[in-house]
C-alpha angles and dihedrals in degrees: 000000000000133000091238133251094312131085118257116268092248087061096053133091117239099228147042144203126223114206130177113224135158097235146013088250090057090049091051091049090050092048092049088069094058107118099231127146125252113290097021117128132222119196118210114203128175120235118206132206127205091259089062093067124081120236093257089061099037113019119212092256090056091048089051090049090050092049091049091050092047092050091049092050092048090050091049092049093051114094113254095244098045124107122245112269093250093061102027116112115256 
């Protein structure tokens, strides 16, 4: 029996960064500045948004459903007494 394709929990870091870059090369360049010790590992994983998928993979009705769900979740996460983002002070 094996644990699977992933490292054991005791071997993992308890955190992550999300950065927005234009290319994998830019992500690698950014990660190369992380002040880790010799032998430590940084995983670079892409994150996709609905706009990244062509219509044959995510049809327009699915994109609309995703946008509706995202808006509902953002509204639910906003405190009851806060102003909408478009009129809230900076």
